[in-house]
All heavy atoms as TSV, in Angstrom:
chain	resi	resn	atom	element	x	y	z
A	1	MET	N	N	86.615	125.559	79.041
A	1	MET	CA	C	87.475	124.624	79.790
A	1	MET	C	C	87.873	125.338	81.125
A	1	MET	O	O	88.066	126.522	81.115
A	1	MET	CB	C	88.720	124.344	78.872
A	1	MET	CG	C	89.577	123.325	79.541
A	1	MET	SD	S	90.992	122.767	78.486
A	1	MET	CE	C	90.113	121.821	77.245
A	2	THR	N	N	87.984	124.547	82.116
A	2	THR	CA	C	88.349	125.068	83.479
A	2	THR	C	C	89.850	124.961	83.706
A	2	THR	O	O	90.489	124.022	83.271
A	2	THR	CB	C	87.570	124.210	84.563
A	2	THR	OG1	O	86.182	124.304	84.251
A	2	THR	CG2	C	87.870	124.647	85.895
A	3	THR	N	N	90.359	125.918	84.425
A	3	THR	CA	C	91.783	125.869	84.899
A	3	THR	C	C	91.886	125.495	86.294
A	3	THR	O	O	91.114	125.911	87.127
A	3	THR	CB	C	92.344	127.256	84.624
A	3	THR	OG1	O	92.246	127.652	83.254
A	3	THR	CG2	C	93.781	127.371	85.049
A	4	ILE	N	N	92.827	124.671	86.603
A	4	ILE	CA	C	93.156	124.288	87.989
A	4	ILE	C	C	94.580	124.716	88.260
A	4	ILE	O	O	95.474	124.465	87.490
A	4	ILE	CB	C	93.055	122.775	88.185
A	4	ILE	CG1	C	91.641	122.323	87.899
A	4	ILE	CG2	C	93.467	122.346	89.579
A	4	ILE	CD1	C	91.385	120.822	87.987
A	5	SER	N	N	94.744	125.436	89.386
A	5	SER	CA	C	96.107	125.860	89.771
A	5	SER	C	C	96.747	124.812	90.756
A	5	SER	O	O	96.058	124.220	91.526
A	5	SER	CB	C	96.045	127.231	90.517
A	5	SER	OG	O	95.539	128.140	89.685
A	6	LEU	N	N	98.012	124.697	90.633
A	6	LEU	CA	C	98.742	123.722	91.373
A	6	LEU	C	C	100.004	124.299	91.912
A	6	LEU	O	O	100.835	124.880	91.020
A	6	LEU	CB	C	99.015	122.510	90.492
A	6	LEU	CG	C	99.834	121.309	91.049
A	6	LEU	CD1	C	99.008	120.614	92.135
A	6	LEU	CD2	C	100.095	120.380	89.970
A	7	LYS	N	N	100.295	124.329	93.113
A	7	LYS	CA	C	101.539	124.828	93.641
A	7	LYS	C	C	102.608	123.694	93.765
A	7	LYS	O	O	102.337	122.766	94.381
A	7	LYS	CB	C	101.377	125.478	95.060
A	7	LYS	CG	C	100.511	126.739	95.008
A	7	LYS	CD	C	100.434	127.357	96.299
A	7	LYS	CE	C	99.599	128.646	96.179
A	7	LYS	NZ	N	99.618	129.430	97.402
A	8	ILE	N	N	103.746	123.901	93.099
A	8	ILE	CA	C	104.866	122.990	93.112
A	8	ILE	C	C	106.177	123.745	93.265
A	8	ILE	O	O	106.214	124.965	93.044
A	8	ILE	CB	C	104.849	122.050	91.818
A	8	ILE	CG1	C	105.033	122.913	90.604
A	8	ILE	CG2	C	103.669	121.212	91.740
A	8	ILE	CD1	C	105.163	122.170	89.371
A	9	SER	N	N	107.132	123.099	93.674
A	9	SER	CA	C	108.486	123.672	93.803
A	9	SER	C	C	109.074	123.975	92.440
A	9	SER	O	O	108.613	123.435	91.397
A	9	SER	CB	C	109.417	122.754	94.574
A	9	SER	OG	O	109.741	121.626	93.836
A	10	ASP	N	N	110.064	124.875	92.409
A	10	ASP	CA	C	110.752	125.124	91.234
A	10	ASP	C	C	111.417	123.909	90.556
A	10	ASP	O	O	111.437	123.674	89.376
A	10	ASP	CB	C	111.824	126.243	91.376
A	10	ASP	CG	C	111.187	127.578	91.650
A	10	ASP	OD1	O	110.033	127.847	91.254
A	10	ASP	OD2	O	111.912	128.408	92.242
A	11	GLN	N	N	111.921	123.036	91.532
A	11	GLN	CA	C	112.588	121.809	91.021
A	11	GLN	C	C	111.588	120.894	90.459
A	11	GLN	O	O	111.842	120.272	89.313
A	11	GLN	CB	C	113.246	121.113	92.204
A	11	GLN	CG	C	114.107	119.960	91.837
A	11	GLN	CD	C	114.853	119.418	93.022
A	11	GLN	OE1	O	114.692	119.761	94.199
A	11	GLN	NE2	N	115.701	118.402	92.768
A	12	ASP	N	N	110.385	120.788	90.962
A	12	ASP	CA	C	109.356	119.978	90.413
A	12	ASP	C	C	108.856	120.489	89.092
A	12	ASP	O	O	108.635	119.752	88.144
A	12	ASP	CB	C	108.197	119.844	91.369
A	12	ASP	CG	C	108.392	118.977	92.589
A	12	ASP	OD1	O	109.444	118.201	92.570
A	12	ASP	OD2	O	107.685	119.043	93.549
A	13	LYS	N	N	108.687	121.839	88.943
A	13	LYS	CA	C	108.343	122.358	87.691
A	13	LYS	C	C	109.399	122.122	86.604
A	13	LYS	O	O	109.061	121.801	85.450
A	13	LYS	CB	C	108.129	123.902	87.823
A	13	LYS	CG	C	107.606	124.504	86.506
A	13	LYS	CD	C	107.388	126.026	86.717
A	13	LYS	CE	C	106.904	126.581	85.363
A	13	LYS	NZ	N	106.869	128.016	85.339
A	14	LEU	N	N	110.649	122.243	86.900
A	14	LEU	CA	C	111.698	121.899	85.942
A	14	LEU	C	C	111.609	120.441	85.534
A	14	LEU	O	O	111.655	120.204	84.371
A	14	LEU	CB	C	113.103	122.169	86.627
A	14	LEU	CG	C	114.272	121.900	85.729
A	14	LEU	CD1	C	114.226	122.863	84.465
A	14	LEU	CD2	C	115.569	122.167	86.530
A	15	PHE	N	N	111.435	119.598	86.498
A	15	PHE	CA	C	111.262	118.170	86.147
A	15	PHE	C	C	110.062	117.963	85.257
A	15	PHE	O	O	110.197	117.223	84.171
A	15	PHE	CB	C	111.092	117.311	87.387
A	15	PHE	CG	C	110.743	115.857	87.119
A	15	PHE	CD1	C	111.715	115.001	86.672
A	15	PHE	CD2	C	109.459	115.440	87.379
A	15	PHE	CE1	C	111.368	113.675	86.403
A	15	PHE	CE2	C	109.160	114.153	87.116
A	15	PHE	CZ	C	110.144	113.245	86.677
A	16	LEU	N	N	108.904	118.472	85.615
A	16	LEU	CA	C	107.741	118.307	84.709
A	16	LEU	C	C	107.906	118.909	83.382
A	16	LEU	O	O	107.463	118.307	82.355
A	16	LEU	CB	C	106.513	118.944	85.401
A	16	LEU	CG	C	106.005	118.170	86.691
A	16	LEU	CD1	C	104.939	118.971	87.365
A	16	LEU	CD2	C	105.565	116.875	86.289
A	17	ASN	N	N	108.507	120.160	83.241
A	17	ASN	CA	C	108.779	120.651	81.920
A	17	ASN	C	C	109.682	119.745	81.118
A	17	ASN	O	O	109.466	119.619	79.919
A	17	ASN	CB	C	109.433	122.082	82.090
A	17	ASN	CG	C	108.327	123.117	82.374
A	17	ASN	OD1	O	107.257	123.013	81.888
A	17	ASN	ND2	N	108.776	124.141	83.153
A	18	ASN	N	N	110.673	119.260	81.765
A	18	ASN	CA	C	111.637	118.270	81.050
A	18	ASN	C	C	110.865	117.022	80.631
A	18	ASN	O	O	111.081	116.547	79.500
A	18	ASN	CB	C	112.794	117.969	81.861
A	18	ASN	CG	C	113.776	119.155	82.019
A	18	ASN	OD1	O	113.848	119.941	81.070
A	18	ASN	ND2	N	114.521	119.191	83.084
A	19	MET	N	N	109.992	116.500	81.456
A	19	MET	CA	C	109.219	115.286	81.076
A	19	MET	C	C	108.275	115.614	79.894
A	19	MET	O	O	108.089	114.796	79.016
A	19	MET	CB	C	108.425	114.785	82.255
A	19	MET	CG	C	109.363	114.059	83.320
A	19	MET	SD	S	110.332	112.741	82.634
A	19	MET	CE	C	109.011	111.600	82.060
A	20	ALA	N	N	107.635	116.779	79.936
A	20	ALA	CA	C	106.780	117.144	78.838
A	20	ALA	C	C	107.505	117.216	77.540
A	20	ALA	O	O	107.067	116.753	76.507
A	20	ALA	CB	C	106.099	118.527	79.261
A	21	LYS	N	N	108.702	117.898	77.639
A	21	LYS	CA	C	109.490	117.926	76.438
A	21	LYS	C	C	109.927	116.578	75.922
A	21	LYS	O	O	109.936	116.294	74.732
A	21	LYS	CB	C	110.822	118.775	76.753
A	21	LYS	CG	C	111.496	119.332	75.556
A	21	LYS	CD	C	112.664	120.206	75.909
A	21	LYS	CE	C	112.132	121.486	76.500
A	21	LYS	NZ	N	113.263	122.429	76.781
A	22	PHE	N	N	110.314	115.675	76.868
A	22	PHE	CA	C	110.707	114.335	76.541
A	22	PHE	C	C	109.564	113.545	75.964
A	22	PHE	O	O	109.716	112.877	74.953
A	22	PHE	CB	C	111.209	113.597	77.823
A	22	PHE	CG	C	111.591	112.200	77.582
A	22	PHE	CD1	C	112.731	111.922	76.986
A	22	PHE	CD2	C	110.744	111.163	78.037
A	22	PHE	CE1	C	113.190	110.601	76.830
A	22	PHE	CE2	C	111.135	109.800	77.832
A	22	PHE	CZ	C	112.358	109.537	77.241
A	23	GLU	N	N	108.374	113.763	76.392
A	23	GLU	CA	C	107.196	113.092	75.814
A	23	GLU	C	C	106.649	113.774	74.611
A	23	GLU	O	O	105.724	113.170	73.941
A	23	GLU	CB	C	105.993	113.076	76.878
A	23	GLU	CG	C	106.383	112.265	78.188
A	23	GLU	CD	C	106.157	110.814	78.014
A	23	GLU	OE1	O	105.311	110.408	77.132
A	23	GLU	OE2	O	106.757	110.053	78.727
A	24	GLY	N	N	107.098	114.955	74.291
A	24	GLY	CA	C	106.621	115.688	73.177
A	24	GLY	C	C	105.224	116.266	73.214
A	24	GLY	O	O	104.530	116.344	72.305
A	25	VAL	N	N	104.863	116.629	74.447
A	25	VAL	CA	C	103.492	117.180	74.784
A	25	VAL	C	C	103.681	118.484	75.587
A	25	VAL	O	O	104.746	118.799	76.060
A	25	VAL	CB	C	102.633	116.174	75.444
A	25	VAL	CG1	C	102.349	114.959	74.672
A	25	VAL	CG2	C	103.211	115.798	76.869
A	26	THR	N	N	102.565	119.237	75.686
A	26	THR	CA	C	102.621	120.387	76.540
A	26	THR	C	C	102.642	119.954	78.022
A	26	THR	O	O	102.257	118.818	78.375
A	26	THR	CB	C	101.411	121.285	76.296
A	26	THR	OG1	O	100.228	120.560	76.755
A	26	THR	CG2	C	101.268	121.718	74.846
A	27	LEU	N	N	102.996	120.870	78.850
A	27	LEU	CA	C	102.999	120.588	80.276
A	27	LEU	C	C	101.560	120.280	80.771
A	27	LEU	O	O	101.436	119.321	81.516
A	27	LEU	CB	C	103.558	121.771	81.125
A	27	LEU	CG	C	103.575	121.692	82.601
A	27	LEU	CD1	C	104.418	120.497	83.007
A	27	LEU	CD2	C	104.146	122.985	83.158
A	28	SER	N	N	100.648	121.009	80.281
A	28	SER	CA	C	99.195	120.726	80.677
A	28	SER	C	C	98.806	119.338	80.281
A	28	SER	O	O	98.161	118.588	81.027
A	28	SER	CB	C	98.316	121.849	79.972
A	28	SER	OG	O	97.029	121.640	80.382
A	29	GLU	N	N	99.107	118.976	79.018
A	29	GLU	CA	C	98.687	117.644	78.494
A	29	GLU	C	C	99.433	116.547	79.307
A	29	GLU	O	O	98.803	115.471	79.659
A	29	GLU	CB	C	99.047	117.503	77.023
A	29	GLU	CG	C	98.686	116.104	76.478
A	29	GLU	CD	C	97.212	115.747	76.590
A	29	GLU	OE1	O	96.287	116.663	76.594
A	29	GLU	OE2	O	96.880	114.580	76.642
A	30	LEU	N	N	100.676	116.745	79.655
A	30	LEU	CA	C	101.366	115.739	80.455
A	30	LEU	C	C	100.703	115.487	81.817
A	30	LEU	O	O	100.369	114.365	82.161
A	30	LEU	CB	C	102.817	116.208	80.678
A	30	LEU	CG	C	103.681	115.242	81.554
A	30	LEU	CD1	C	104.156	114.093	80.779
A	30	LEU	CD2	C	104.713	115.986	82.260
A	31	ILE	N	N	100.413	116.620	82.467
A	31	ILE	CA	C	99.831	116.435	83.833
A	31	ILE	C	C	98.412	115.870	83.705
A	31	ILE	O	O	98.024	114.946	84.455
A	31	ILE	CB	C	99.791	117.841	84.552
A	31	ILE	CG1	C	101.191	118.301	84.827
A	31	ILE	CG2	C	98.916	117.857	85.767
A	31	ILE	CD1	C	101.333	119.731	85.361
A	32	ARG	N	N	97.641	116.263	82.742
A	32	ARG	CA	C	96.323	115.782	82.570
A	32	ARG	C	C	96.327	114.306	82.250
A	32	ARG	O	O	95.624	113.556	82.886
A	32	ARG	CB	C	95.595	116.557	81.362
A	32	ARG	CG	C	94.141	116.126	81.246
A	32	ARG	CD	C	93.397	117.007	80.210
A	32	ARG	NE	N	94.179	117.446	79.024
A	32	ARG	CZ	C	94.605	118.714	78.911
A	32	ARG	NH1	N	94.408	119.591	79.716
A	32	ARG	NH2	N	95.324	119.056	77.829
A	33	SER	N	N	97.114	113.953	81.253
A	33	SER	CA	C	97.074	112.520	80.774
A	33	SER	C	C	97.643	111.555	81.921
A	33	SER	O	O	97.082	110.482	82.194
A	33	SER	CB	C	97.847	112.314	79.498
A	33	SER	OG	O	99.197	112.622	79.660
A	34	LYS	N	N	98.719	111.935	82.513
A	34	LYS	CA	C	99.336	111.072	83.549
A	34	LYS	C	C	98.418	111.002	84.802
A	34	LYS	O	O	98.286	109.980	85.398
A	34	LYS	CB	C	100.714	111.601	83.943
A	34	LYS	CG	C	101.755	111.579	82.809
A	34	LYS	CD	C	102.001	110.208	82.356
A	34	LYS	CE	C	103.094	110.221	81.218
A	34	LYS	NZ	N	103.418	108.920	80.704
A	35	THR	N	N	97.769	112.091	85.154
A	35	THR	CA	C	96.891	112.112	86.311
A	35	THR	C	C	95.655	111.216	86.046
A	35	THR	O	O	95.379	110.332	86.868
A	35	THR	CB	C	96.420	113.471	86.606
A	35	THR	OG1	O	97.615	114.308	86.962
A	35	THR	CG2	C	95.505	113.515	87.795
A	36	PHE	N	N	95.002	111.383	84.919
A	36	PHE	CA	C	93.872	110.583	84.575
A	36	PHE	C	C	94.224	109.086	84.419
A	36	PHE	O	O	93.467	108.225	84.862
A	36	PHE	CB	C	93.106	111.117	83.345
A	36	PHE	CG	C	92.232	112.206	83.718
A	36	PHE	CD1	C	92.567	113.502	83.455
A	36	PHE	CD2	C	90.947	111.965	84.283
A	36	PHE	CE1	C	91.724	114.530	83.709
A	36	PHE	CE2	C	90.098	113.015	84.603
A	36	PHE	CZ	C	90.503	114.296	84.339
A	37	LYS	N	N	95.399	108.790	83.819
A	37	LYS	CA	C	95.815	107.359	83.688
A	37	LYS	C	C	95.995	106.835	85.075
A	37	LYS	O	O	95.512	105.657	85.351
A	37	LYS	CB	C	97.111	107.315	82.905
A	37	LYS	CG	C	97.677	105.882	82.808
A	37	LYS	CD	C	97.964	105.363	81.500
A	37	LYS	CE	C	98.626	104.023	81.413
A	37	LYS	NZ	N	97.966	103.011	82.177
A	38	ALA	N	N	96.701	107.501	86.008
A	38	ALA	CA	C	96.893	106.960	87.340
A	38	ALA	C	C	95.604	106.805	88.075
A	38	ALA	O	O	95.413	105.699	88.730
A	38	ALA	CB	C	97.790	107.886	88.058
A	39	LEU	N	N	94.681	107.711	87.968
A	39	LEU	CA	C	93.374	107.496	88.662
A	39	LEU	C	C	92.553	106.402	88.099
A	39	LEU	O	O	91.925	105.730	88.817
A	39	LEU	CB	C	92.704	108.865	88.572
A	39	LEU	CG	C	93.200	110.032	89.358
A	39	LEU	CD1	C	92.481	111.332	89.034
A	39	LEU	CD2	C	93.092	109.760	90.882
A	40	GLU	N	N	92.564	106.288	86.769
A	40	GLU	CA	C	91.838	105.118	86.188
A	40	GLU	C	C	92.421	103.814	86.608
A	40	GLU	O	O	91.707	102.853	86.850
A	40	GLU	CB	C	91.848	105.305	84.653
A	40	GLU	CG	C	90.995	106.455	84.141
A	40	GLU	CD	C	91.185	106.781	82.702
A	40	GLU	OE1	O	92.080	106.170	82.043
A	40	GLU	OE2	O	90.502	107.617	82.125
A	41	ASP	N	N	93.744	103.697	86.623
A	41	ASP	CA	C	94.414	102.458	87.014
A	41	ASP	C	C	94.073	102.202	88.496
A	41	ASP	O	O	93.795	101.004	88.825
A	41	ASP	CB	C	95.960	102.476	86.906
A	41	ASP	CG	C	96.364	102.531	85.393
A	41	ASP	OD1	O	95.575	102.203	84.557
A	41	ASP	OD2	O	97.550	102.855	85.122
A	42	ASP	N	N	94.096	103.207	89.359
A	42	ASP	CA	C	93.736	103.013	90.755
A	42	ASP	C	C	92.280	102.551	90.903
A	42	ASP	O	O	91.945	101.693	91.703
A	42	ASP	CB	C	93.986	104.317	91.533
A	42	ASP	CG	C	93.758	104.136	92.993
A	42	ASP	OD1	O	94.379	103.250	93.569
A	42	ASP	OD2	O	92.973	104.944	93.569
A	43	TYR	N	N	91.380	103.189	90.102
A	43	TYR	CA	C	89.991	102.789	90.137
A	43	TYR	C	C	89.799	101.282	89.735
A	43	TYR	O	O	89.122	100.533	90.441
A	43	TYR	CB	C	89.159	103.675	89.314
A	43	TYR	CG	C	87.725	103.345	89.157
A	43	TYR	CD1	C	86.830	103.688	90.125
A	43	TYR	CD2	C	87.222	102.581	88.058
A	43	TYR	CE1	C	85.485	103.346	90.022
A	43	TYR	CE2	C	85.932	102.238	87.956
A	43	TYR	CZ	C	85.025	102.634	88.947
A	43	TYR	OH	O	83.751	102.247	88.866
A	44	ASP	N	N	90.456	100.943	88.674
A	44	ASP	CA	C	90.332	99.577	88.224
A	44	ASP	C	C	90.882	98.597	89.213
A	44	ASP	O	O	90.191	97.515	89.454
A	44	ASP	CB	C	91.119	99.360	86.910
A	44	ASP	CG	C	90.429	100.094	85.706
A	44	ASP	OD1	O	89.282	100.447	85.761
A	44	ASP	OD2	O	91.211	100.241	84.695
A	45	ALA	N	N	92.004	98.891	89.896
A	45	ALA	CA	C	92.464	97.990	90.901
A	45	ALA	C	C	91.584	97.895	92.111
A	45	ALA	O	O	91.385	96.776	92.625
A	45	ALA	CB	C	93.879	98.518	91.331
A	46	ARG	N	N	90.957	99.001	92.494
A	46	ARG	CA	C	90.046	98.926	93.658
A	46	ARG	C	C	88.784	98.081	93.315
A	46	ARG	O	O	88.316	97.253	94.098
A	46	ARG	CB	C	89.624	100.329	94.027
A	46	ARG	CG	C	90.722	101.041	94.756
A	46	ARG	CD	C	90.342	102.365	95.246
A	46	ARG	NE	N	91.392	103.122	95.842
A	46	ARG	CZ	C	91.293	104.218	96.548
A	46	ARG	NH1	N	90.089	104.664	96.799
A	46	ARG	NH2	N	92.300	104.833	97.020
A	47	ILE	N	N	88.291	98.288	92.089
A	47	ILE	CA	C	87.115	97.542	91.661
A	47	ILE	C	C	87.430	96.039	91.636
A	47	ILE	O	O	86.670	95.235	92.088
A	47	ILE	CB	C	86.584	97.972	90.310
A	47	ILE	CG1	C	86.008	99.427	90.416
A	47	ILE	CG2	C	85.569	97.022	89.711
A	47	ILE	CD1	C	84.881	99.592	91.298
A	48	ALA	N	N	88.667	95.639	91.120
A	48	ALA	CA	C	89.003	94.283	91.082
A	48	ALA	C	C	89.148	93.754	92.498
A	48	ALA	O	O	88.780	92.597	92.792
A	48	ALA	CB	C	90.367	94.169	90.310
A	49	ASP	N	N	89.719	94.435	93.424
A	49	ASP	CA	C	89.873	94.058	94.777
A	49	ASP	C	C	88.507	93.859	95.405
A	49	ASP	O	O	88.268	92.813	96.151
A	49	ASP	CB	C	90.591	95.043	95.668
A	49	ASP	CG	C	92.059	95.123	95.290
A	49	ASP	OD1	O	92.600	94.123	94.725
A	49	ASP	OD2	O	92.743	96.084	95.719
A	50	LEU	N	N	87.526	94.737	95.214
A	50	LEU	CA	C	86.157	94.569	95.739
A	50	LEU	C	C	85.534	93.285	95.105
A	50	LEU	O	O	84.800	92.548	95.833
A	50	LEU	CB	C	85.284	95.757	95.343
A	50	LEU	CG	C	85.691	97.042	96.198
A	50	LEU	CD1	C	84.909	98.247	95.600
A	50	LEU	CD2	C	85.404	96.877	97.628
A	51	ALA	N	N	85.690	93.078	93.863
A	51	ALA	CA	C	85.125	91.882	93.153
A	51	ALA	C	C	85.713	90.645	93.815
A	51	ALA	O	O	84.994	89.666	94.046
A	51	ALA	CB	C	85.275	92.009	91.697
A	52	LEU	N	N	86.986	90.625	94.014
A	52	LEU	CA	C	87.682	89.458	94.538
A	52	LEU	C	C	87.193	89.215	95.991
A	52	LEU	O	O	86.914	88.041	96.415
A	52	LEU	CB	C	89.191	89.614	94.483
A	52	LEU	CG	C	89.998	88.427	95.096
A	52	LEU	CD1	C	89.670	87.189	94.290
A	52	LEU	CD2	C	91.495	88.769	95.054
A	53	ASP	N	N	87.032	90.247	96.751
A	53	ASP	CA	C	86.536	90.100	98.131
A	53	ASP	C	C	85.150	89.574	98.090
A	53	ASP	O	O	84.789	88.684	98.848
A	53	ASP	CB	C	86.559	91.463	98.890
A	53	ASP	CG	C	87.962	91.929	99.315
A	53	ASP	OD1	O	88.895	91.061	99.267
A	53	ASP	OD2	O	88.102	93.139	99.629
A	54	GLU	N	N	84.344	90.121	97.202
A	54	GLU	CA	C	82.940	89.562	97.090
A	54	GLU	C	C	82.898	88.105	96.689
A	54	GLU	O	O	82.132	87.368	97.284
A	54	GLU	CB	C	82.204	90.374	96.035
A	54	GLU	CG	C	80.674	90.048	95.969
A	54	GLU	CD	C	80.020	90.899	94.880
A	54	GLU	OE1	O	80.289	92.152	94.798
A	54	GLU	OE2	O	79.140	90.364	94.121
A	55	TYR	N	N	83.821	87.716	95.819
A	55	TYR	CA	C	83.806	86.309	95.392
A	55	TYR	C	C	84.283	85.474	96.584
A	55	TYR	O	O	83.725	84.383	96.854
A	55	TYR	CB	C	84.736	86.193	94.195
A	55	TYR	CG	C	85.000	84.739	93.823
A	55	TYR	CD1	C	83.996	83.968	93.174
A	55	TYR	CD2	C	86.200	84.147	94.152
A	55	TYR	CE1	C	84.255	82.670	92.800
A	55	TYR	CE2	C	86.369	82.764	93.874
A	55	TYR	CZ	C	85.450	82.038	93.204
A	55	TYR	OH	O	85.663	80.733	92.971
A	56	ASN	N	N	85.315	85.869	97.208
A	56	ASN	CA	C	85.905	85.131	98.326
A	56	ASN	C	C	84.913	84.949	99.510
A	56	ASN	O	O	84.975	83.926	100.236
A	56	ASN	CB	C	87.190	85.758	98.868
A	56	ASN	CG	C	88.365	85.521	97.870
A	56	ASN	OD1	O	88.309	84.593	97.046
A	56	ASN	ND2	N	89.344	86.382	97.927
A	57	ASN	N	N	84.043	85.947	99.637
A	57	ASN	CA	C	83.068	85.945	100.771
A	57	ASN	C	C	81.729	85.305	100.376
A	57	ASN	O	O	80.861	85.101	101.291
A	57	ASN	CB	C	82.832	87.372	101.268
A	57	ASN	CG	C	84.003	87.917	102.004
A	57	ASN	OD1	O	84.823	87.187	102.575
A	57	ASN	ND2	N	84.225	89.231	101.848
A	58	SER	N	N	81.619	84.925	99.112
A	58	SER	CA	C	80.369	84.251	98.699
A	58	SER	C	C	80.452	82.754	98.956
A	58	SER	O	O	81.490	82.167	99.170
A	58	SER	CB	C	80.163	84.554	97.214
A	58	SER	OG	O	81.035	83.708	96.380
A	59	GLN	N	N	79.280	82.179	98.828
A	59	GLN	CA	C	79.158	80.749	99.043
A	59	GLN	C	C	79.486	79.994	97.774
A	59	GLN	O	O	79.486	78.741	97.765
A	59	GLN	CB	C	77.837	80.328	99.637
A	59	GLN	CG	C	77.497	80.931	100.997
A	59	GLN	CD	C	78.494	80.565	101.976
A	59	GLN	OE1	O	78.864	79.469	102.091
A	59	GLN	NE2	N	78.958	81.495	102.769
A	60	GLU	N	N	79.587	80.645	96.654
A	60	GLU	CA	C	79.717	80.038	95.383
A	60	GLU	C	C	81.166	79.388	95.261
A	60	GLU	O	O	82.132	79.877	95.857
A	60	GLU	CB	C	79.631	81.029	94.269
A	60	GLU	CG	C	78.221	81.488	94.024
A	60	GLU	CD	C	78.146	82.445	92.811
A	60	GLU	OE1	O	78.835	82.154	91.775
A	60	GLU	OE2	O	77.416	83.451	92.865
A	61	GLN	N	N	81.205	78.317	94.572
A	61	GLN	CA	C	82.502	77.642	94.333
A	61	GLN	C	C	82.789	77.735	92.834
A	61	GLN	O	O	81.883	77.670	92.034
A	61	GLN	CB	C	82.500	76.207	94.831
A	61	GLN	CG	C	82.403	76.149	96.324
A	61	GLN	CD	C	82.677	74.741	96.809
A	61	GLN	OE1	O	82.808	73.823	95.970
A	61	GLN	NE2	N	82.845	74.563	98.094
A	62	SER	N	N	84.080	77.897	92.536
A	62	SER	CA	C	84.417	77.928	91.131
A	62	SER	C	C	84.231	76.549	90.530
A	62	SER	O	O	84.333	75.496	91.224
A	62	SER	CB	C	85.847	78.431	90.946
A	62	SER	OG	O	86.756	77.576	91.556
A	63	LYS	N	N	84.078	76.523	89.221
A	63	LYS	CA	C	83.958	75.229	88.474
A	63	LYS	C	C	85.021	75.186	87.420
A	63	LYS	O	O	85.521	76.207	86.986
A	63	LYS	CB	C	82.608	75.201	87.804
A	63	LYS	CG	C	81.372	75.277	88.623
A	63	LYS	CD	C	80.119	75.089	87.762
A	63	LYS	CE	C	79.141	76.155	88.017
A	63	LYS	NZ	N	77.911	76.116	87.236
A	64	PRO	N	N	85.363	73.984	87.023
A	64	PRO	CA	C	86.324	73.911	85.965
A	64	PRO	C	C	85.777	74.434	84.664
A	64	PRO	O	O	84.560	74.427	84.439
A	64	PRO	CB	C	86.580	72.336	85.826
A	64	PRO	CG	C	85.884	71.749	87.011
A	64	PRO	CD	C	84.969	72.683	87.565
A	65	ILE	N	N	86.601	74.968	83.765
A	65	ILE	CA	C	86.176	75.533	82.575
A	65	ILE	C	C	85.413	74.518	81.675
A	65	ILE	O	O	84.512	74.825	80.968
A	65	ILE	CB	C	87.354	76.136	81.787
A	65	ILE	CG1	C	86.863	76.975	80.607
A	65	ILE	CG2	C	88.339	75.121	81.329
A	65	ILE	CD1	C	86.077	78.250	80.933
A	66	THR	N	N	85.739	73.208	81.854
A	66	THR	CA	C	85.096	72.188	81.074
A	66	THR	C	C	83.640	72.034	81.460
A	66	THR	O	O	82.802	71.775	80.622
A	66	THR	CB	C	85.828	70.799	81.268
A	66	THR	OG1	O	85.891	70.565	82.663
A	66	THR	CG2	C	87.195	70.796	80.694
A	67	ALA	N	N	83.263	72.371	82.716
A	67	ALA	CA	C	81.892	72.372	83.080
A	67	ALA	C	C	81.112	73.459	82.366
A	67	ALA	O	O	80.020	73.189	81.924
A	67	ALA	CB	C	81.829	72.518	84.636
A	68	LEU	N	N	81.741	74.664	82.255
A	68	LEU	CA	C	81.006	75.670	81.507
A	68	LEU	C	C	80.945	75.356	80.047
A	68	LEU	O	O	79.881	75.550	79.452
A	68	LEU	CB	C	81.914	76.989	81.629
A	68	LEU	CG	C	81.431	78.160	80.790
A	68	LEU	CD1	C	79.985	78.610	81.213
A	68	LEU	CD2	C	82.383	79.349	80.889
A	69	TRP	N	N	81.933	74.785	79.482
A	69	TRP	CA	C	81.819	74.336	78.019
A	69	TRP	C	C	80.709	73.325	77.928
A	69	TRP	O	O	79.973	73.390	76.946
A	69	TRP	CB	C	83.135	73.711	77.616
A	69	TRP	CG	C	84.276	74.616	77.493
A	69	TRP	CD1	C	84.240	75.989	77.442
A	69	TRP	CD2	C	85.682	74.367	77.492
A	69	TRP	NE1	N	85.493	76.573	77.401
A	69	TRP	CE2	C	86.428	75.543	77.348
A	69	TRP	CE3	C	86.375	73.159	77.498
A	69	TRP	CZ2	C	87.811	75.643	77.287
A	69	TRP	CZ3	C	87.766	73.216	77.400
A	69	TRP	CH2	C	88.418	74.414	77.303
A	70	ASN	N	N	80.562	72.396	78.833
A	70	ASN	CA	C	79.486	71.365	78.754
A	70	ASN	C	C	78.109	72.055	78.891
A	70	ASN	O	O	77.194	71.774	78.143
A	70	ASN	CB	C	79.636	70.347	79.814
A	70	ASN	CG	C	80.778	69.386	79.587
A	70	ASN	OD1	O	81.205	69.242	78.366
A	70	ASN	ND2	N	81.304	68.814	80.605
A	71	GLU	N	N	77.967	73.100	79.731
A	71	GLU	CA	C	76.705	73.814	79.902
A	71	GLU	C	C	76.370	74.498	78.618
A	71	GLU	O	O	75.179	74.620	78.236
A	71	GLU	CB	C	76.793	74.824	81.011
A	71	GLU	CG	C	76.737	74.261	82.433
A	71	GLU	CD	C	76.899	75.290	83.445
A	71	GLU	OE1	O	76.427	76.446	83.246
A	71	GLU	OE2	O	77.473	75.011	84.525
A	72	LEU	N	N	77.391	75.028	77.921
A	72	LEU	CA	C	77.152	75.773	76.633
A	72	LEU	C	C	77.197	74.892	75.402
A	72	LEU	O	O	77.155	75.364	74.298
A	72	LEU	CB	C	78.139	76.952	76.551
A	72	LEU	CG	C	78.112	77.941	77.700
A	72	LEU	CD1	C	79.327	78.910	77.547
A	72	LEU	CD2	C	76.816	78.643	77.644
A	73	ASN	N	N	77.363	73.536	75.595
A	73	ASN	CA	C	77.424	72.649	74.494
A	73	ASN	C	C	78.552	72.955	73.542
A	73	ASN	O	O	78.426	72.931	72.322
A	73	ASN	CB	C	76.112	72.534	73.738
A	73	ASN	CG	C	75.038	71.987	74.604
A	73	ASN	OD1	O	75.222	71.106	75.351
A	73	ASN	ND2	N	73.798	72.552	74.516
A	74	LEU	N	N	79.705	73.292	74.132
A	74	LEU	CA	C	80.896	73.600	73.252
A	74	LEU	C	C	81.832	72.370	73.256
A	74	LEU	O	O	81.967	71.640	74.078
A	74	LEU	CB	C	81.607	74.776	73.827
A	74	LEU	CG	C	80.845	76.046	73.835
A	74	LEU	CD1	C	81.599	77.220	74.438
A	74	LEU	CD2	C	80.520	76.468	72.375
């Protein structure tokens, strides 16, 4: 496993230690899980924005859901 060093203020370290204690996890686990969750959420939001832009810039028009049901014989 690789180690990453991070410089933070004493006040930030105290806050992070208190949050880790509050969450019932180690400081390392808190930073790892919260960082990855935030990055994954940011990635998902960017992908959604790109997909929406692509849809808005396309010539396709949306259809009512009933049209899809008819195509699928539902």
